[in-house]
N, C-alpha and C positions, 0 to 999 in steps of 0.2 A: 777207466774211460767209461763214460755213461753212454747208454744207448740213445740213438737219435729219437726225438719226439715224433709221434705219428702226426701226419698232416691232416688237418680237417679241411673239408671242401672250401671253406671260406677263408683260409689262412693266407697270409701275404705271400708265402713262398709258393703256394699252389697257383695263385693268380699270376705270379711272375713267370710261370712256365707257359703262359698262353702266347704262342708264337704264330698267331693267325695273320695271314697277309692282309686282312682287312684293317689291321692296326695302322698300316701305312697311310690310310686315309686321314688319320689324325694330323698329319703334317700340312694338310690343305689350309686349315684356319690359322696355322702359324706362318706359312710362307706367303699366302695371298696378301695380307696386310703389309708385307714388307716390300711390295712392288710399287715404287713411287708413281709410275705412269697412271695407275688407277685413281689416285687422289690428288695429283699435281695439277689441278685446275679449279676454277671457280664455278664454272657452269657444267652441267645443268643444275639449277637450283630446284629443290623440292620444298614446297611450302616456305620459300624464302631462305632456306638454309643452303649454304654452299655445299658442294659435293663432298668435301672432307668430312663434314659433320654427319650427314646422313649415311655416308659409307661406313662410319664407325658403328652405327646401329646395324647395318647390313652385315658387317664382319661378325658381330655378336650372334646374329641369327645364323650365319654360316657355321660358326663354331658349335652352336646348339644342335643344328641339323646334322652336322657331320658326326658329332659325339653320339647322338641318338641313333644314327644309322649304324655306326660301328658297334655300339652296344647291342642292338637288335641282331646284328649279323654274327656276333661272337658269343652271346650268352649261351650258357650250357642248357641244353634241353634235357629234362629227365626228372627223376624222382628225388634227387638230392637238393 
């Protein structure tokens, strides 16, 4: 039987052990676009585009902002 390989700080198995509660925020950009009441209307229009189309862009920005926030809150601080 071979000895287990040592884990480097950037390996996939060491990243998988991050059980930060901040990771739960990543469900926000998944769940919010699934709520039909947000986009099930034509008005208000922004620059002539119905609500559904400009909300798609807003959902992208929500996902980027949430991912950036979680990354900043969970990244390891230190010399490695």
